[in-house]
C-alpha positions, 0 to 999 in steps of 0.5 A: 321476104323469106319467100323472095328469090335470092336475086330479089333479096340481094337487090333489097340488101344493097338498096336505098332502104337496106335493112342489113349490115353484111352478107355473112357465112358462119361455119364450123369444121372439124379435121377430117377424121373427127375431133382430135385429128391433126391439122396443119396450119400455114407456117411463116419464116418468123426466125431460125432461132424461134421454136418450131411451133412459133412459125404458126400464127397463134393469138387470142380472140374474143368469142361471144359467150366464151371470152378470150380464147386462144386460136391458131390461124388456118387461112388468112383473108388473102388466101381465102380470097385466092381460093374463091378466085380459083373456084370462079375461074374453074366455074368459068372454064367449065362454062358455068360462069359468064365473066370477063377475063384477061388471059396470058399464055406464055410458052416455056421449055416445060410447057405453057404457062397460063395466068388470068385476071383471077390469078394476078395478085394485084388484079386489074392493076397488076404488073403482069398486065402492065408488062403485056401487050394486046394485039401488039400494043402495050397494055396501058396504051391499048383500048382496054388499058385506057378504059381501065385508066378511066376508073375513078372513085366516082365511076367504077363502071370500067372495072365492073365491065372488065374486071369486077373481081377487083371491086369485090376482092380489092385492088390498088394500082401502086405500080404506075405513076399518079394517084389511082383509086384504092378499092378495099376488099368487100369480101373478107373471110378467114379460118382459125382453130380454137384452143390449139394444142401443138403437136410434136413431129420429127421429119427424116428419111429412111433409105430402103437400102441404107446407102452411105458414102459421098458423091464424087464431084469429078464424075458429077461435073460430067453429068454423072456421079461417082460413089465414094465409100465411107472410108476414112480417106473418102471422108476427107475427100470433097463431095456432097453427102448422098442425102443432098442428092436424094439418097441415103438416110436423113436423121429425124429433125424437128419439123412443124407438128401440126395442131389439134383443135376443139373446132375450126371456125370460118367467117366470111362477109360481104360489106353492104356498106362497102358496096354502097360506097361504089359509085357508077357515074351518072346512072340511075339509082336502079342501075347502081342497085342492080350493079351492086347486087350483081357484085354481092351475088358474084362474091356469094357465088364464089364463096359457095363454089369454094366452100359450099361442099361438105369438106374443104382442103386447105393444104397437105394435112389440113383436110376439114369436114364441115359440121354446120353452116349459116349463110344469110344477111346480118341484122343490126344488133346481131342475128342473121336472116338465113338464106338457103342457097346452093351453088347453082342458086348463087350462080343463077342469081348472079346471072339474073342480076348481071342481066338486069344491070345490063338492061339498065346500061351497066354492062359486065363483059363475058369475053376473054381478052388475050394478052402476051408478055413482053420479052423480059417477062416471057424470059422471066417466066421461062426461067422461073418454070425451069427453076421449079422443074429443076428443083422438082428433079432434085 
């Protein structure tokens, strides 16, 4: 087994006589710069009256050998899945990945917007697809839209063919009438910092020329702005503070100060029991095994593309350096049979297995289907991009 190819091991892992529970990744990171480096967790709008640090997700976890340990969430399951999808899209754009894609391009006053099936929040069931056309035909009435409507719990081949990511990362069609199958995520990953110590920080701005005063609204209405000096008369006059248009000083205010942690742990898994539940109609057992192994390889390739390098950047102030990592197949009762797998090996295994599934008649596409937004969606996209550009200008 240890000397078997990666594709062979994944085949055995999802087969009728499987001996493992999950495909797993276990990794430990430190903030770039070493132990004690501040890292910035995501913040959430919990409430204006809460202390600033309460905007972080702080909780306890049971850790083997350590008991109950305080942790802070650094990346939730949805965010980790999105990072993997982004990595898969980059690999496909570079010609490294043979994978089917829906692609929407829409012109706006600020350039073209591109969205794909690896961006859509609800994947194959997303409203972006529903509110689009294929060759002038509304998506749901198009040939490919009708194909996706044929997906059922007993036959997931339409999704395997046109949007396999929906099977790996999960999807549920909650926007259309009728009872459509729910596909739970098979790939799940998260990152948390252990023993967080909350930092304190003040955010403000120092104007290099110490500009003071207010804005003359009369001038601003003409596309310009006039300056009202900080005299007693000007203070009584209507007008914004200079700080509201990007000038002047802003006094330091409390802002999230990040955390220091003992270490950062990342855990990812692909459920082999979940893969086993996927049905492929009336195909042979070998055909179904090949398709399931292909999906396992897709998840592994995406994970390696996103997290297989020495460091990972989650957000501003959260640059993490890998200390150790184990990739392997989890045994019942604990323990992992390790897989020594590079990014290229994972991609090669995926392509080998998808070709094998193709040979059994379970075909995964690799072309791009272009969809165009209906007028209402196109206008909404233009407005959203314009607002973002205006916010950036301010």
